[in-house]
Residue, then its C-alpha position, 0 to 999 in steps of 0.5 A: m481478449h486473450y493476452v498471454s499464454a505460457e507453457n512449461l517455462g523454465i530458467s536456471y542461473g547456474v546449477e539450480p533452476l529458478f523455476t520449471n514447467i510453469s504454465f499460465h494464461i492472462e486475459e484482458g482485465d486480469r489483475i494479478a499479484l505475484v508473491a514469492k520469497n526474495g531470490t525465487g524468480k519474481s522479477t525474472l518472470l516479469k522480465m520474461l514477459a517484457g522480453r528482457e529475459k529468455a526462458d531456457e525451456g518452454k513457450l511464451w506467446i503474447h498477442k500481437d496487439v498487446s503492448v507490455i510495459l515494465f516498471e522495475q525497481e531500478s529505473d534507467f534514466a538519462e542522468e544528464a537530462t532533465i525531469l521533463q526530458n526523461i518523463f516526456h521521452l516518447d516521440h508522440p504528437v500529443l506528448n510533443a505538443i504538451k512538452v512544447l507547451k510546458a517548455a514555452t510556459e516555463n520560458g515565458d515566450v507568449s508567441q510560443v505559448n500561443d502556437a503550442v495552445s493552437k497545436m493542443d487544440t488541433l490534437n484535442a490534447w487537453n484531456f490528456e494534459a490534465k491527466i498528466k498534471q494530476i499524475l505529476s501533482k499527486l506524486n509531488i513532482d515539480q521543478l521539471h527543469r532539474p537534472v535527474k542526476n541531482l535527485s534522491g533515490g525516492q524522487k527518481k522512483r516517483i519520476a519513474l512511476a509517473k513516466t510509466l503511468i504517462d506512457i500507458g496513455f500513448e500505447s495501444q488500447h491493449v496494455l499489459l502493465l508489469m509492476d515490481e514494487p511500485t509503492n516503494h518510496l511513496d508516502v501513504a497519500m500517494v499509495e492511496w491515490l495509486e489505488e484509486y487510479f488503478e481502480k478507475e483505469n481499465i488496466t491489465l496488471i501483474l504486480v509484485t508488492h509487499d503492501r498487503y492493503f495495496l494488494d487487496a485493493t488492486c488485485t483479484e488473484i494471487w500467483e504464488l511462486e514457490d519451490g519452482q512451481l506456480y500456484f493460483h489463488k482467486g481472492d484476497y491475501q487472507t484467502y491466499l494464506q488459507n489456501k496455502s495452509i490447506r495445501i501444506e496440510n494436504t502435502n504433509a498427509s500425502i508425504d506421511k502416506a508415502k512414508n508408510l508405503y516406502r517402509k513396506e516397499l523398502e523391505w520388499m526391495r531388500k528381499q528381492p533376488r538380483a534377477r528380477t522379472t518384468k513385474s518386479k522391475s516395474r515395482q522397483d521403478n515405482f519404489y524410487t518414485i515413492e522414495k522421492k515423495a517420502k523424502t520430500q522436505i516441505a517445512e517452511q524455512q522461516l526467519q526466527l528471531d531470539v534476541k537478547m535485548n540490552r536492559l532498558g532503564g526507567k529513563i528512556i528519552e525526554l524531549k522538551k520544547v524542541y525547535k528545528n528549522f531549515g531556513d524558512k522551513i519549520i520541522l519542529k515547533g516546541f515538541d514535547y514527549t517522554f518515551k515509555k518502555g515498550e511503546k510502539i509508535g508510528i510516524i506518518g506524514k507527507n514527504g518533506t515534513g521532517k520525519s527523517t530529521f526527527l529520527n536523526i535528532i532523537q539519536g543525536i545525529e542532527k542537533a536541534d536549534s533549541g530545547k532539551i533532549n535527554v537520552g537514558d544511559t541504557v538506551v542502545f539505538g538500532h537504526y534501520t535506514q532507507e539507504g540500507l547497508t553502508i560498506k567501504n569495500d565489497c566483502r563476503v556476507i559472512e565477513y561483514v557479520k563477523n566484523i560486527a561480532e563473532h557470536f550472538p547471545l540468545s535470550k534463553g542463554g547460550s549463543l550462535s556463531a555468525a554463520q548460524f545466525l545468518q542461517l536464521f535469516l535464510f542465508e544458507p552456507d553457500k550464500q554466506y560466501t557471496y559478495i554483498s554486491k551480488l545480493s538481490g535488493g531484498e537480500k541486502r535489506r535482510l542482511h541490513l536488518l540482521s546487522i541491526l539486531f546483531r547489536n542487541p538494541n533496545f530502541l529500534i528506529l525503522d525507516e521504511p523497513t518493509n521496502d524490498l522485503d518479501l512477504p514471508t520475511l515481513s510476517v515473521l518480522e511483524n511477529f518479532l516486533s509485536e513481542f519486542p520489549g523495547c521501544v519501536l519507532i516506525v516510519s512506513h507507508d505500509r498500512y497493514f504493517m503499521d496496523r499490526l504493530i503500532e499503538h499510536l501515531f505521530v502525525f507530521e502535518g507540516d510547519g512543525i505541527i505534530k499531532d499525537f493520535p491514539g490508535n493505528y493508521s486505519l483508525y486515524r484514516t476513519s477519523l479523517e473521513n468523519a472530520n471531512t464529512t462533518k466539515e462538508e455538512s457545516e459548509k452546506v449549512k453556512k451556504e443555506i443560512p445566507e439564502l434564508s437571510k435573503k428571504k427574510k429581508r424581503e418586504f412584507g407587503f399589503k397583499e402578504k399581510r392580508e393573506f396571512e390574516q385570512l390564513e389564520i381564520e381559515i386554518e382555525k375553521l378547518n381545525r374546528e370542522k376536523e374535530i367535529i368530523t372526528a367526533e362523529l367517526n368515533s361516535g359509533t352511531t353513523d351509518f356506512e354511507e355517511l361514514q364514507k363521506l366523512s372519511i373522504r372529507i377528513s382526508e381533504i381537510s388534512k391535505i388543505l390544512d398541510e398546504k395552508e399551514y406551510r404557507w402560513l409558516e413562509l409568511s410568518e418567517l417573512q414577517s419576523 
């Protein structure tokens, strides 16, 4: 079924257009990833499809039977209402029945529960109720009576995701799901569950994500929005990178050709008299087309990091027998570790197992209950937090950076002014004088990263650094971190990012248990799968052993004893016959007809022996 058609869409904010003349089609079952730099129109295009924004030009057609659902980075909640009220917001008979059942169960009203159960039976709502329970459980959403205003940003993000997934089930059969960074604030287990969920559900999807493993697992096509144009790539992320590289090479070749032609045409233009013929006028018009092509700039503007790191001494950080509790909740239980220069360590674990607390204890932001934490004199922390920028008063981007320092020292000598350093982070001069409150989420994250590195740290602590960063910026950040000579601690749900950088993992398992795993996330995942397989096989053996024991406990009766003795005599007799026939077959003196008879007989003997020997083994086990 044909879902969407767009012809020559365009939109502008101010003087510069975000994109122009974009055309595309969406069919049922399409799973599309939308890739672009921050600020180039990804979210705007999704809002257009959802009817939240209108194009300045072009046509957009959406099939009347298609329901469009948009999951945004910033969700709109009724803050005073509870989690339950926000999730079950639709006026739908099945949803209302589930809502009533949950409320009755929480209130403990037996009469209301019985009425709600009867209503659920009438509507055949139990399957969907089970699906809702799974969604809430996998996203770790409980205490549904709590007001949304009391929740953290991460909790609100998960509730918004649950709300979206539940809403899909109550829409028409044909749904176009638009998702803007759905994996932000999810732990790795939740992201992997979401991958499996989309794999099972027949959903037509357009996805904006920085998580490349999630992208590959979920989507089969990539749309790239660049320089106001839309490019289409079938396949995974690596295929997209290869296609983009080929496109840039072809464009470069085309520009070089245009430059050579431009030089010739420029010489002709200078020689021509003012009065021109129709033919020369046509050539003149063509000259301006060639000139525009020859002066095209396609050089990739990239984030280049050339940091002069503060010297890191021999002693970095030592943790000895560190304990930390919050009431009955154990965070650290006798943790020991000595950091070494150049280490890149990943931190994984479910939400609430104490990862952020651990980072704060290392930096001295929070105190441990007991144990020793020795931090070297030369250690300079750079902490990139999930909360992002903290500013008392709104100010311009350039002012914020200058408040940190006027100049930035480079590793090879010299320095950059604050304005020059901002340009390396893709903040053009006009953008530098924008108020921070007017920046997009991705631009604020980029500015936050800049402000951390501007202080020349030698021990980087990155808490979910990939959230809201675009893929081009992420790629360059990965290259920088791989060469960074200091220590790096990374908490991230982005498995691709972790696999590229980290050497070993701190696995937070809960109850103060932290395991040091030697390897990246993919290796850790493989080890878990192997361990689960071994465990399943062990459980199977345990189940089989009692069954065998039961058989052995059966009484060995007179009939079985007589049969067992008879079998021994018959088996011995058959074996002797088999030996005689084998000798005759090997003698070379037997005629053809006799050989045929002997061959048939030895085959029969082998079959009878197999049956009798198997029965003998059964009786032998029973006797023992």
